[in-house]
C-alpha positions as CSV (number, residue, x, y, z in Angstrom):
1,L,0.0,0.0,0.0
2,T,2.8,2.5,0.8
3,N,4.5,1.8,-2.5
4,A,1.1,2.4,-4.3
5,I,0.7,5.7,-2.5
6,I,4.3,6.8,-3.2
7,Q,4.1,5.9,-6.9
8,T,0.7,7.6,-7.2
9,A,2.1,10.8,-5.5
10,Q,5.0,10.7,-8.0
11,V,2.7,10.5,-11.0
12,M,0.0,12.9,-9.8
13,F,1.9,15.5,-7.9
14,Q,5.3,15.1,-9.7
15,V,7.1,14.8,-6.3
16,K,9.3,12.2,-4.7
17,A,7.4,11.0,-1.6
18,N,9.1,9.3,1.4
19,I,7.4,7.6,4.2
20,V,7.9,9.3,7.5
21,S,5.5,7.2,9.7
22,E,3.4,4.0,9.2
23,H,1.4,4.9,12.2
24,Y,0.2,8.5,11.7
25,S,-2.1,9.3,14.6
26,G,-3.4,12.8,13.8
27,E,-0.4,14.9,14.8
28,N,-0.2,18.4,13.3
29,F,2.7,18.0,10.9
30,T,3.0,21.6,9.8
31,S,2.8,25.1,11.1
32,K,0.9,26.0,7.9
33,N,-2.6,25.1,6.8
34,I,-3.6,21.4,6.6
35,L,-6.3,20.5,4.0
36,C,-8.3,17.5,5.1
37,Y,-10.6,15.4,2.8
38,R,-12.7,12.4,3.7
39,L,-13.8,10.2,0.9
40,S,-16.6,7.8,1.9
41,Y,-17.1,4.6,-0.1
42,L,-19.5,1.6,0.0
43,S,-19.0,-1.9,-1.2
44,P,-21.7,-3.8,-3.0
45,E,-22.5,-5.5,0.3
46,R,-22.9,-1.9,1.9
47,V,-19.6,-2.2,3.9
48,P,-18.3,1.3,4.4
49,L,-14.7,2.4,3.7
50,Q,-13.3,5.8,4.5
51,V,-10.2,7.4,3.1
52,F,-8.7,10.5,4.7
53,L,-6.2,12.5,2.7
54,L,-4.4,15.4,4.5
55,Y,-2.2,17.8,2.7
56,E,0.1,20.5,3.8
57,E,-1.5,23.2,1.7
58,Q,1.6,23.9,-0.5
59,L,1.5,20.4,-2.0
60,P,-1.8,20.6,-3.9
61,L,-1.4,24.3,-4.5
62,S,1.9,23.7,-6.3
63,T,0.4,20.8,-8.2
64,L,-2.6,22.9,-9.4
65,S,-0.3,25.8,-10.2
66,E,1.7,23.5,-12.5
67,M,-1.5,22.1,-14.1
68,L,-3.1,25.5,-14.7
69,G,0.0,27.3,-15.7
70,R,-0.4,30.1,-13.1
71,S,0.6,30.6,-9.6
72,I,-1.9,29.8,-6.9
73,K,-1.1,31.0,-3.4
74,T,-4.3,30.4,-1.4
75,T,-7.2,28.0,-1.2
76,D,-10.5,29.5,-2.1
77,Q,-13.8,27.7,-2.8
78,M,-12.8,26.8,-6.4
79,I,-9.4,25.6,-5.4
80,A,-10.8,23.5,-2.6
81,Y,-13.1,21.8,-5.1
82,A,-10.2,21.2,-7.5
83,I,-8.3,19.6,-4.6
84,Q,-11.3,17.4,-3.8
85,V,-11.4,16.2,-7.4
86,L,-7.6,15.7,-7.3
87,S,-8.1,13.6,-4.1
88,Q,-10.8,11.4,-5.8
89,Q,-8.4,10.8,-8.7
90,F,-5.6,10.0,-6.2
91,V,-7.7,7.2,-4.6
92,K,-8.7,5.9,-8.0
93,R,-5.1,5.5,-9.0
94,I,-4.2,3.8,-5.8
95,K,-7.1,1.3,-6.3
96,L,-5.5,0.3,-9.7
97,Y,-2.7,-1.4,-7.7
98,F,-5.3,-3.7,-6.0
99,P,-7.5,-5.1,-8.8
100,S,-8.8,-8.0,-6.8
101,E,-10.3,-5.7,-4.1
102,K,-14.0,-5.2,-3.9
103,A,-15.6,-2.6,-6.1
104,Y,-16.3,0.3,-3.8
105,T,-18.4,3.2,-5.0
106,L,-17.7,6.7,-3.9
107,E,-20.7,7.9,-1.9
108,K,-19.6,11.2,-0.5
109,T,-16.6,13.6,-0.2
110,D,-16.2,16.0,2.7
111,M,-13.7,18.7,3.4
112,L,-12.9,18.6,7.1
113,T,-11.2,21.0,9.5
114,F,-8.3,19.5,11.3
115,D,-10.3,19.4,14.5
116,Q,-13.1,17.4,12.8
117,L,-10.5,15.0,11.6
118,L,-9.2,14.5,15.1
119,Q,-12.7,13.8,16.3
120,N,-12.8,11.0,13.8
121,F,-9.5,9.6,15.1
122,D,-10.8,9.8,18.7
123,K,-13.8,7.6,17.8
124,E,-11.7,5.0,15.9
125,Y,-8.1,5.0,14.9
126,P,-7.6,4.0,11.2
127,P,-5.9,0.6,10.7
128,Y,-3.9,2.1,7.8
129,S,-2.4,5.5,8.5
130,F,0.7,6.8,6.8
131,L,2.6,10.1,6.8
132,F,4.8,11.1,3.9
133,N,7.3,13.9,3.2
134,T,7.7,15.2,-0.4
135,D,11.1,16.8,-0.6
136,G,10.3,20.5,-0.5
137,H,6.6,20.3,-1.3
138,G,5.4,19.6,2.2
139,Y,3.8,16.6,4.0
140,F,0.7,14.6,3.3
141,A,-1.0,11.7,5.1
142,C,-3.3,8.9,3.9
143,C,-5.5,7.1,6.3
144,I,-7.9,4.3,5.6
145,K,-10.6,2.7,7.7
């Protein structure tokens, strides 16, 4: 799973990602803004799966700046939506590494505050929870429960 995430980050964000922790537990990993997205999926048997993606703001902003050919410095409503779509594509690419897994359908995507994310962690710690560094583009985390 970590290799799939690292390779997907390299393709989508054009960065070299390195694993920092295989047991990320909701620590604040930056003094800057953290963008948190929760993607909620359901299997055909109605079994839920949640994927949390957390980004140090500069990572998706630099990616979107590169894609759009203009400098983006802050996250407004349009940029937040673009990052949401980017997050959905990120999970789709990771799923390609696991073709035998059940076909989960995306039901809902939410942007969370960091405090809302921590409330989720307080209820149930995700069994898969990784923190990555991206050599000059900031940190990001991927958590799956």
